[in-house]
Structures are given as C-alpha cells and as structure tokens.
N, C-alpha and C positions, 0 to 999 in steps of 0.2 A: 577591639584592637585590630589594626591593619598592618600587614607586612607587605612591603613593596617587593614584587618578584622581578618585574621588568619595568621599563619606562611606561608601559601601557597596561600593566596588569598587577593586581594585588590579591592577597588572600586575607579573608576576613575571619576573625576569631571572636566568639563571645567571651566576655571577661572571665566567666567561671571555668573556661577551658584552658586558661593560661595561669600558671603559677609564678613563673618568672621569665624574664627576657635577659639574655646575656648581652652585655654592653660591649660593642666593638668600636674600633676607631673608624674615622671617616674613610680610610683607604679601602675598607671592605665593600663600600658602595651598597651597603644594606641599610634599609630604613624601616622603622616602625612608627606608628602614630596611634595616640589614644587621647581621650578627653580628660581634662583636669579642670578644677575650679581655680580661677585667678582671683586675687584679692581686690583687683580693681577692674574697671571696664576696658583697660588698655593692656595689650600684651607687653610685658616688661622685658622684651628680648634685648633691649639695649643695655640692660644692667646686669642680668644674670643669664647664663646659658639655659636653653630649654633642655628637657621638657619640664623640670621641676623648678627652674629659675632660682636656684640657690637653697631651696627647701629640702628637707630630708624626706618629706612625704606630702601627698596631696590626696584628698578624698572628694568624691562626687556623689551627690544624692539626688535621685530623681523619684517621682511618685506617679502612681497611676490615678491619682486624684480621689481615691476612695479609702485612704488611710494606710495603704501599703507603700513603703519606701524601699528603694533598692540602693544600697551603698557599695561603691567600689573604692578601693584605696590602693595607691601605688607608693612603694617605699624604696628609696635608694639603699642598696646594701653594698658596701665596698669590699666585703669579704664573704663570698659564697663558694663553698667547696665544689669543684667540678670533678666528679668521680671519673670521668672519661680521661681528662688530661692530668688529673691528680695535682691540681693547683687551685689557688684561690682566684676567683674572678669577680668582676663587678656585675651586679644585676639590678634590674628593677623587679621588685617582688609585688605580686598582686594578691589582694584579699577582697572578698565580697561577702555580702550578707543581705538579708531582708529584714525590715523593721515594720512593725505595725504600730501606728501612732494614732492618738486621739485626734479626731477632727471636730468633735462637738461634745456637749454634755450627753452622756449615754441616757437613753430613754429609761432604762431600768437600773439606774445606779443605786448603790446602797448608801444611804446618808451617813456622813461621818458621825461617829460617836466620840465626841471629844470630852473625855472625863477629866483631863488635867486642865489647869488654868492656862489661859492664853498667855503668850502669843502662839500661833500655829505657823510653823515653817514648812514651806514646800520648796524643796531644792530643785534647781535647774541643772541638768547635766549637759546642756548645749546652749548656745547664745539665743536670747530672745531677739531674733533678727527681724527686720522689716518683713511684714507678711505673716508672721506668727500671730496666733490668737490666744489670749488668756480668757478663761471663763470661770465663773463661780456662781453659786446660789447660796442664799442664806436668809437670815431674818435680821432686820435692823434692831438696834438697841432700844431699850426703854427710854421714855421721856427723860431728857436731861443727860443722856449718855451718848456715846459715839461709837461708830464702827470705823476702823482704819484698815486700809489696804495699801501695803507698802511694796513697791518694786525696789529691791534693795541689793546693793553691793556691800556685803558685810566686811570685805577687806579694806574698803576706803570710806565706809559710812556714807556713801552716796545714794541718793534716792532720785532716779530719773523721773519717777512718779510717786507721789504720796497723796492718797485720796482719803478724805475724812467725810463721813456722813454724819452730820450733826443733827440730833433729834431734839428739837425744841418746839415751843408752842407759838413762836413769833417769827420775825424775819431771820432770827438766828438758826431757823430750821433750813440749813443750806448744805451744799456740797463744797468743800474746800479742796482745791488741787494745787499742790506745790511741787517744786523741784528743789532738792537740797544737796549741796556739795559739802562733804565732810561734816554732815549733820547740821549745816547752816542753811537756812532758807534763802533762796535767791529771789529777790524782789524785782519784778519786771512791770512794764507798762501794759499789761494785758489783764483781762478779768481772771482773778484767782478764785472768786466766789460765785457759785451758781445756785439757782433754786433747787431745793431737794425734792425730787418727785415722790419720795416715800415719807410715810408717817412712822411713828414709833411702832416697834414690834410688827413690822410688815414684811412679808416675803419679798425678796428682790432677786434680780439676776443682773450681773454685770459682765460685760465683755470689753476687752481692750485689744486693739490691733494698731499697727502704726506703719508709717513710711519712715524714711530716715529723719524727717523733720517734724512730723505731726503725729500725735497719738489720737486715735479716734476711740472715744469711750462711750459705751452704750449702757444706760441704766434702764433696763427693759427697752422701751421704744424711744426714750429720751437720748439724744445724741449730742455729744460735746466734742469739738475738735480743739485739741490742746497743743500749742506749739512746744516742741521739745528744745532742749538746750544742748548744743554739741559738746560742751565741756563736761556733761554728765551723760555719757552714751547709754541708751537703753539696752543694747546688746551685752553690756558688761555686768548686768545684774546676775546674781547667783541664787537669789531666794525671792519668792513671794511670801509675804508675812501678813497674817491677819491679826488685828489688834496687837500691833508691834509692842506697845508699852503696857500691855494688859497686866503684867505683873506689878509694875510700879504705879500705874494709873488705873484704878478699878473702874473708872468711867468708860473704859474701852471694853464694851461688852456685847458687840454684835455677834450673832450666831452664824456658824458656817455649816452648810449642808454638803456642798461639793465644791472642789477646786481642781482645776486641771488646765492644761494648755496643749497646743499642737506639738510641743517638744516632748511630751510624755510618750515614750516609745519602748517597745519590747522587741528584742531580736527573735526572729523565727528560725527554726531549723531549715537548712537548705539540703 
C-alpha cells in the first residue's frame, strides 16, 4: 500500500503492516493506492468508483511458484468506531494470510482407502480457473466396465467435462468425453470418442488443465485438446466426482489411488 505525501514523494507500507485506512473526502488531498484483482482485463472506472468498483471486497493472490500463496483482502466498512474522535467512520479494512497449495501429486502420498461404494466426491472451495491443474492416479476398471471422471456443478447438474474410460476388447475400448448442460449431453461437430491408451485393470494417471476455451487432458503421455463450451463454464464446478453413477450403475468400477488439484490449499500461521 502506498500513501502519497507530496506530489513527488510517497510512503510505502507492506500489507501486513496496515489493518485499516480511514476514508476521507477529496478535499483532504490525501491519496492511497493498493493492488486489487479486477473481473475483466479493462479497468471499470466508467461504471463504478474506484478502488473497489462497487464491490464490498476484493482479494489478490500471488505465488512464489513453489506452492506457497500470499492472499491479501481489502473490505469496505461503512461503520468503524474511531476511538479518537468517538464517531463511526468509513474505512478500508485489510486482511492477509499465507496458503500452501498442492502443485503436483506428492511423491510419498498415502493411497486412498475407499471402503464405501462409489461415487467419490472431492469438493472444490475455489473456482477451477484457467491455469489450475487437476491430477489423479488410479486403476482402470475390469473388462466390460468403465471409469468415469466428472467435473460437476451439483447445483445446476452441469458437466463442463465428463470423461469415461471404457474397458472393452474391441473398438469400444475408447475414451468418451462429453459436455452436459442440466444433465443433457451437448452434441457437437467435434470428436467425442478417442482411442483408450489403457487396458483393463491398468494403473493410470490423468491430468487436466485449461485455458478459457480449451481443456488439455493428459492420460499419462497421451494428450487430448478438447474445446470447451462457454454455456457450461469450467470455473463453475464445485466437485470432482469419480464413478459418479457408481451406486446405480455397478459397471462404474475404476479404482482411485489419489485425487487433488492446485486449489487444495491450507492456511499457514503468520
């Protein structure tokens, strides 16, 4: 955070040194500046006043590239008690923290011990935004059965990605990838069926990352670029689900050893 002292000088504060800033009117000729995240690539100064542009709060997350993330958040508070003047004032309140997030499958992970019937749900606590990575290890199902990997929004029954590994002994041994809106498959003029690089009961690893428009899916070293559909946004999912219909369709029986993504984070003490 920067406080302008004169036209040619400023004072710099690290965010953890500042708990709140008193909001003054423009006649004070005092200015502060700080970074926030904007929802678009364009500054929306023509629609809402800075610095929060009509929002109650804004957060910014940066990383050191090695799994540690630093989060700062500024929140508008219309009523903060000023003990000096003994009145309520308007403030911007600052909070900060450190997060440690997964960057890959840990070398010494403990394999999941799933004793209950599938499906297996893994909840997301933040959006699966472009640049995030999903990763899992498991074993394909037996001959004649399938493994399903669903990227799911449970509130709308939308599947921005629904992946099926079919284990057969002929050309039906394939990978099916679909997008479903309100649980209805969207039919498009692109390949939805791909050769399956795995046989029955074979260990596998899958990774998924994306841009705004294309999901890149890796089955070990096999790479598939799959166009996404803007009407079913990938960042809106709230669960990864393995063998989604495992309770009602006993043919969904792939095994899961590990599942995670780069949004699996833990707060660290500061």
